[in-house]
C-alpha positions in Angstrom: -23.0 -4.8 -2.7 -22.5 -5.4 -6.4 -20.4 -8.5 -6.9 -18.2 -6.8 -9.4 -17.7 -3.3 -10.9 -19.5 -3.1 -14.3 -16.6 -2.5 -16.6 -18.9 -0.8 -19.0 -20.0 1.6 -16.4 -16.5 2.0 -14.9 -15.0 2.8 -18.3 -17.9 5.0 -19.3 -16.2 7.9 -17.7 -13.6 7.8 -20.5 -16.2 8.8 -23.0 -17.6 11.3 -20.6 -14.2 13.0 -20.5 -14.6 13.9 -24.2 -17.9 15.6 -23.7 -17.8 19.4 -23.3 -18.7 20.5 -19.8 -22.2 21.7 -19.2 -22.3 22.5 -15.5 -19.0 24.4 -15.8 -19.4 26.0 -19.2 -18.1 29.3 -17.8 -14.8 27.7 -16.7 -12.5 27.1 -19.7 -9.4 24.9 -19.4 -6.4 26.9 -18.1 -3.0 25.4 -18.9 -0.5 27.2 -16.8 3.0 27.8 -18.1 6.1 29.5 -16.6 5.4 33.3 -16.6 7.3 35.4 -19.1 9.3 38.3 -17.8 7.0 41.2 -17.3 3.8 39.1 -17.5 1.4 39.0 -14.6 1.3 35.6 -12.8 -2.0 33.9 -12.3 -3.4 33.3 -8.9 -2.4 29.6 -9.0 1.2 30.6 -9.9 1.2 33.0 -7.0 0.2 30.2 -4.7 3.0 28.0 -6.0 5.6 30.7 -5.6 4.4 31.6 -2.1 4.8 28.0 -1.0 8.5 28.3 -1.4 9.0 24.7 -2.4 12.3 23.8 -3.9 11.7 21.3 -6.8 8.7 20.9 -9.0 4.9 21.3 -8.7 2.3 19.8 -11.0 -1.4 19.6 -10.6 -4.7 19.1 -12.5 -8.4 19.5 -11.7 -11.5 18.4 -13.7 -15.2 18.4 -13.5 -15.8 14.9 -12.0 -19.2 14.4 -13.6 -18.2 15.2 -17.2 -14.4 14.6 -17.1 -13.9 18.1 -18.6 -10.4 19.4 -17.6 -10.5 22.8 -15.8 -6.9 23.6 -15.0 -3.5 22.0 -15.6 -0.3 23.2 -14.1 3.1 21.8 -15.2 2.5 21.3 -19.0 1.9 17.6 -18.6 5.0 16.8 -16.6 4.9 13.7 -14.4 6.2 13.3 -10.8 6.3 10.5 -8.2 2.8 10.1 -6.8 3.9 8.4 -3.6 1.0 6.7 -1.9 -1.6 8.5 -4.0 -0.9 5.7 -6.4 -2.8 3.4 -4.0 -6.0 4.9 -5.3 -5.1 3.8 -8.8 -4.2 0.3 -7.5 -7.6 0.1 -5.7 -9.4 0.8 -8.9 -7.3 -1.7 -10.8 -8.0 -4.4 -8.2 -11.7 -3.6 -8.0 -12.1 -3.7 -11.8 -10.2 -7.0 -12.3 -11.1 -9.0 -9.1 -14.4 -7.5 -8.1 -15.5 -5.8 -4.8 -16.6 -9.1 -3.2 -13.5 -11.0 -4.0 -12.0 -12.9 -1.0 -8.5 -14.4 -0.6 -8.3 -17.9 0.8 -5.6 -19.5 3.0 -6.0 -23.2 3.2 -4.8 -26.2 5.2 -4.4 -29.1 2.7 -4.0 -32.8 3.5 -1.8 -34.5 0.8 -2.4 -38.1 1.9 -5.1 -40.3 3.6 -6.4 -39.7 7.1 -7.0 -42.7 9.3 -8.1 -42.4 12.9 -7.0 -38.8 13.1 -3.6 -39.5 11.7 -2.6 -37.8 8.4 -0.4 -40.3 6.6 1.0 -37.6 4.3 2.0 -34.0 4.2 0.1 -31.1 5.7 0.3 -27.9 3.6 -0.4 -24.4 4.7 -1.3 -22.8 1.3 -1.2 -19.1 1.0 -3.7 -17.5 -1.4 -2.4 -13.9 -1.4 -4.4 -12.6 1.6 -2.7 -9.4 2.7 -4.5 -9.3 6.0 -3.7 -12.7 7.3 -2.6 -12.4 11.0 -1.7 -14.5 14.0 -5.3 -14.6 15.2 -6.4 -16.1 11.9 -3.7 -18.8 12.0 -4.8 -19.6 15.6 -8.3 -20.1 14.4 -7.1 -22.4 11.6 -5.0 -24.4 14.1 -8.0 -24.9 16.3 -10.2 -26.0 13.4 -7.5 -28.4 12.3 -7.9 -30.2 15.7 -11.7 -29.9 15.5 -11.4 -31.7 12.1 -10.0 -34.7 14.0 -6.3 -34.4 13.2 -4.1 -35.4 16.1 -0.9 -36.4 14.2 0.9 -35.7 10.9 3.2 -38.4 9.7 4.5 -36.5 6.7 6.1 -33.1 6.2 4.8 -29.7 7.1 5.0 -27.5 4.1 4.1 -23.9 3.4 3.1 -23.0 -0.1 4.0 -19.4 -1.1 3.8 -19.6 -4.9 0.4 -17.9 -5.4 2.4 -14.6 -5.9 6.0 -13.9 -6.9 8.6 -13.5 -4.2 10.0 -10.0 -3.8 12.8 -9.4 -1.3 11.8 -5.8 -0.5 9.1 -3.5 -2.0 11.8 -0.8 -2.4 15.4 -2.1 -2.0 16.5 1.5 -1.8 15.0 1.8 1.7 17.0 1.0 4.8 16.8 -2.7 5.8 15.0 -2.2 9.0 11.9 -0.2 7.8 8.8 -2.2 8.4 6.9 -0.6 5.5 9.2 -2.2 2.9 8.9 -5.9 3.8 9.2 -8.9 1.5 6.3 -10.2 -0.5 5.2 -13.7 -1.4 2.0 -15.7 -1.8 1.6 -15.9 2.0 1.8 -12.9 4.3 1.5 -12.7 8.1 1.0 -9.6 10.1 1.9 -7.5 7.1 5.2 -9.4 7.0 6.5 -7.7 10.1 8.0 -9.2 13.3 7.7 -7.4 16.6 11.0 -6.6 18.3 10.9 -5.5 22.0 13.8 -4.7 24.4 14.0 -4.0 28.1 17.0 -3.0 30.1 18.2 -5.8 32.4 21.2 -4.8 34.6 24.0 -3.8 32.3 22.4 -5.5 29.3 19.1 -6.0 27.6 16.4 -8.6 27.3 15.1 -8.9 23.8 12.1 -10.7 22.3 10.9 -11.3 18.7 7.3 -12.3 18.3 4.3 -12.4 16.0 1.8 -10.6 18.1 -1.7 -9.7 17.1 -4.9 -8.8 19.0 -5.0 -12.0 21.1 -1.7 -13.8 20.7 2.0 -13.1 20.7 3.9 -16.3 19.9 7.7 -16.0 19.9 9.4 -16.8 16.6 12.6 -18.7 15.8 13.0 -17.5 12.2 14.0 -14.0 13.4 16.8 -13.3 15.9 18.2 -10.2 17.4 21.7 -9.6 18.9 22.6 -6.4 20.9 26.0 -5.2 20.0 28.2 -2.6 21.8 28.2 0.2 19.2 26.5 3.4 18.4 26.0 3.2 14.6 24.6 1.7 12.5 21.5 1.3 14.6 20.5 -1.9 12.8 22.2 -4.5 10.5 20.5 -7.3 8.7 22.1 -10.6 7.6 20.1 -13.4 5.9 20.7 -17.1 6.5 19.1 -20.2 5.2 16.5 -20.4 8.1 16.6 -17.0 9.8 16.4 -13.3 9.5 19.4 -12.3 11.6 19.4 -8.8 13.0 21.8 -6.8 15.2 21.1 -3.5 17.0 23.3 -0.9 18.5 23.3 -0.9 22.3 23.8 2.9 22.3 20.5 3.4 20.6 18.3 1.4 23.0 17.8 3.6 26.1 15.8 1.9 28.8 13.4 0.0 26.6 11.1 0.1 23.6 9.7 -1.7 20.7 9.3 -1.5 16.9 8.2 -3.7 14.0 10.9 -5.0 11.7 10.3 -6.3 8.2 10.2 -10.1 7.5 12.3 -11.3 4.6 11.2 -15.0 4.7 7.4 -14.8 4.8 6.7 -18.5 4.3 9.1 -19.5 7.1 7.5 -16.9 9.3 4.0 -18.1 8.8 5.1 -21.7 9.2 7.0 -21.0 12.3 4.0 -19.3 13.9 1.5 -21.9 12.8 3.7 -24.8 14.2 3.5 -23.0 17.6 -0.2 -22.6 17.4 -0.8 -26.2 16.2 1.3 -27.4 19.2 -0.9 -25.5 21.6 -3.8 -27.5 20.1 -2.0 -30.8 20.5 -0.8 -31.3 16.9 3.0 -31.6 16.6 4.4 -30.7 13.2 7.9 -31.2 11.7 10.2 -28.4 10.5 8.8 -25.9 8.0 9.5 -26.8 4.4 8.8 -24.0 1.9 7.4 -25.0 -1.5 6.4 -23.1 -4.6 4.8 -26.2 -6.2 1.0 -25.8 -6.3 -0.4 -28.2 -3.7 -2.8 -31.1 -4.3 -5.0 -32.8 -1.8 -8.1 -32.3 0.3 -8.8 -29.0 2.0 -9.2 -29.4 5.7 -9.6 -25.8 6.8 -10.2 -22.7 4.7 -9.8 -19.2 6.0 -11.4 -16.4 3.9 -10.3 -12.8 4.0 -12.6 -9.9 4.3 -14.1 -8.8 0.9 -11.8 -6.8 -1.3 -13.6 -3.5 -0.9 -13.2 -3.7 2.8 -9.5 -4.6 2.4 -9.0 -1.6 0.1 -10.7 0.8 2.4 -8.3 -0.2 5.1 -5.4 0.1 2.7 -6.4 3.6 1.7 -6.9 4.7 5.3 -3.7 3.3 6.7 -1.6 3.4 3.5 -0.3 -0.1 3.9 2.3 -0.8 1.2 2.1 -4.6 1.5 -1.6 -4.6 0.9 -1.3 -2.5 -2.3 1.4 -4.7 -3.7 -0.4 -8.0 -3.0 -3.7 -6.9 -4.4 -2.0 -5.4 -7.4 -0.1 -8.6 -8.1 -3.3 -10.6 -7.6 -5.1 -8.4 -10.2 -2.3 -8.8 -12.7 -2.3 -12.6 -12.2 -6.1 -12.6 -12.8 -5.5 -10.7 -16.1 -3.5 -13.7 -17.2 -0.1 -12.1 -16.9 2.7 -14.0 -15.1 4.6 -11.1 -13.6 7.9 -12.1 -12.0 8.3 -8.9 -10.0 6.6 -5.6 -9.0 7.8 -3.7 -12.1 6.3 -6.2 -14.5 3.0 -6.2 -12.6 2.9 -2.4 -12.4 3.5 -2.3 -16.2 0.3 -4.3 -16.6 -1.5 -1.8 -14.4 -0.1 1.0 -16.6 -1.4 -0.7 -19.7 -4.8 -1.1 -18.0 -4.9 2.7 -17.3 -3.8 3.6 -20.8 -6.2 1.2 -22.6 -9.2 1.9 -20.4 -8.9 5.6 -19.8 -6.4 7.0 -22.3 -4.1 7.7 -19.3 -0.8 7.3 -21.1 1.1 9.3 -18.5 0.9 6.6 -15.9 4.4 5.1 -15.3 4.3 3.1 -12.1 7.1 0.7 -11.0 5.1 -0.8 -8.2 1.5 -0.7 -6.8 2.1 1.2 -3.5 4.0 4.3 -4.7 6.9 3.5 -2.5 9.4 3.7 -5.4 10.5 7.2 -6.0 11.1 6.3 -9.6 7.4 5.9 -10.4 5.8 8.7 -12.3 2.2 9.9 -13.0 1.0 13.0 -14.9 -1.7 14.5 -12.7 -4.0 15.1 -15.7 -3.9 11.4 -16.5 -4.6 10.5 -12.9 -7.6 12.8 -12.9 -8.9 11.1 -16.1 -9.1 7.8 -14.1 -10.7 9.5 -11.1 -13.4 11.2 -13.2 -14.2 7.8 -14.9 -14.4 6.1 -11.5 -16.8 8.7 -10.3 -19.4 7.4 -12.8 -19.6 4.1 -11.0 -19.1 5.6 -7.5 -16.5 3.0 -6.6 -13.6 4.9 -5.2 -14.9 8.0 -3.2 -16.6 5.9 -0.5 -13.3 4.1 0.1 -11.2 7.3 0.5 -10.6 9.0 3.7 -11.9 12.5 4.5 -9.3 15.2 4.1 -9.7 18.0 6.7 -9.0 21.5 5.5 -7.5 24.1 7.9 -7.7 27.8 8.7 -4.9 30.3 8.1 -3.3 29.3 11.3 -3.2 25.6 10.3 -6.0 24.5 12.7 -8.4 21.9 11.3 -11.9 23.2 10.3 -14.3 20.3 10.9 -17.3 21.9 9.3 -15.6 23.3 6.3 -18.1 23.9 3.4 -15.7 22.2 0.9 -15.8 18.4 1.4 -12.7 16.5 0.4 -12.1 12.7 0.1 -8.6 12.0 -1.0 -5.5 9.8 -0.8 -2.4 11.5 0.6 1.1 10.5 -0.3 4.4 11.2 1.3 8.0 10.2 0.6 11.2 12.2 1.5 10.8 15.4 -0.4 7.8 14.1 -2.3 4.2 14.9 -1.5 0.9 14.2 -3.2 -2.8 14.5 -2.8 -5.5 13.1 -5.2 -9.2 12.5 -5.0 -12.5 14.4 -5.0 -13.8 17.6 -3.6 -17.3 18.9 -3.5 -17.8 22.7 -3.4 -20.1 24.4 -1.0 -22.9 24.4 -3.7 -22.5 20.8 -4.7 -20.1 20.8 -7.7 -17.9 17.7 -7.6 -14.3 18.0 -8.9 -11.5 15.4 -9.4 -8.0 16.6 -8.7 -4.4 15.5 -8.3 -1.4 17.5 -6.9 2.1 16.2 -7.0 5.2 18.0 -5.6 8.8 16.7 -5.6 12.4 17.8 -5.1 13.9 14.9 -7.0 17.4 16.3 -7.2 17.7 16.6 -3.4 16.2 13.1 -2.9 19.0 11.7 -4.9 21.6 13.1 -2.6 20.3 11.4 0.6 22.4 8.3 1.6 20.4 5.1 2.0 21.1 4.9 5.7 19.5 8.3 6.4 16.4 7.9 4.4 14.1 7.2 7.3 14.1 10.8 8.6 16.4 13.0 6.5 17.0 16.6 7.6 14.5 19.1 6.2 12.0 16.6 4.9 9.3 17.4 7.5 9.5 21.1 6.9 9.4 20.6 3.1 6.3 18.4 3.4 4.5 20.9 5.6 4.9 23.6 3.0 3.7 21.2 0.4 0.6 20.3 2.4 -0.2 24.0 2.9 0.0 24.5 -0.9 -2.4 21.6 -1.3 -5.0 23.1 1.0 -4.6 26.5 -0.6 -5.2 25.0 -4.1 -8.3 23.2 -2.9 -9.7 26.3 -1.3 -9.1 28.2 -4.6 -10.8 25.5 -6.7 -13.7 25.3 -4.3 -14.4 29.0 -4.7 -13.5 29.3 -8.4 -15.4 26.3 -9.8 -18.5 26.3 -7.6 -21.7 26.7 -9.7 
């Protein structure tokens, strides 16, 4: 594994995009515009019309080897990319941090240690690891005891200042959605807490825990109260030391579980670590959150997986928190002190414009969760074609299975696609690479959105609004039809 992407090689694709196509010399650029009355629509326009999508459709496709544009639909307009933006974030992080970069979470002793007694503070210092989980904290607690610590005389602090604090990735989402948690320099279990309920007589027993593969410690920093109502299903109220939730009794049925977002990540991580330390015989005081960079001796260091592995998981499971944390870390590594996601995304936008001439990238975050972000597909394809030169992105993308006319997946389809999908309410995207049956590689991006309708959906109904699933099904069918067309049209 190369320690770091060669920026010279990575950016070499920008120059390649200016070279006339050789392998596809018979396929000139087609810029599709609205059809004049009486004019014959193109095949691509017929596919768009047949999709019956209310809203807008834009797409672009280029020769991945040379960067030569082949077809653009939408006259350069930009739309929300949804989670397709995570592919851009992955390239940003790889270029700035390097594929082998690892995030570190550290236990620090700020004071002398005598006979197993720390006569000072113990600090759990977050280093921006998006995959830190309860199992990792349990291992750190065990190693703390192995290091000989049996007592801490000072305070127990959690440092979360490695990254800015963000209350919610997208404040426009309902409070209870686990895919829009808070962000800080320390994260645990993707900053989600597990809420479970079971019917007990006329009431319910509820638990809030930080479960992972091998542990499920209960937490004190999140509480749940069942209230005798039907709506709203959830309410959230912050306090100084707790995330306080209520849930409607009428929505609970006989039992169930779901993940809820954490709004106090440092308290959450500290709460769980205190429990795990106590299991190992080390009693710690109340959690104190600090943004002051800690000093002292490192007692235990937990390293994350390498960045390329983290990004492969992010692209496979579309984890918003991972995208935001690695994007913020890359911005920090570029020497920019972003105070929020918008400022960090602006730096990524500059990176795309300066490195690839992709001036149509207007992200407001790194995950694509914000419906106000915009990308022009032709600009996204420029970046994809450049990344193809260093073969950095396609191995991280998930295979996209095409389907037959009845919607059934075709596992051995001659067109091979590796791409990132993206879905918001009445927004759908797909971007990545396809290889035709005879080996021609293309880079493409397809964005569709009904922005006007999205704006009419009340915040409390944004989890599953009426009509969204059917709209997205039509959009995905259009994506498959366009890929089939490109595979046939631009094969050598």
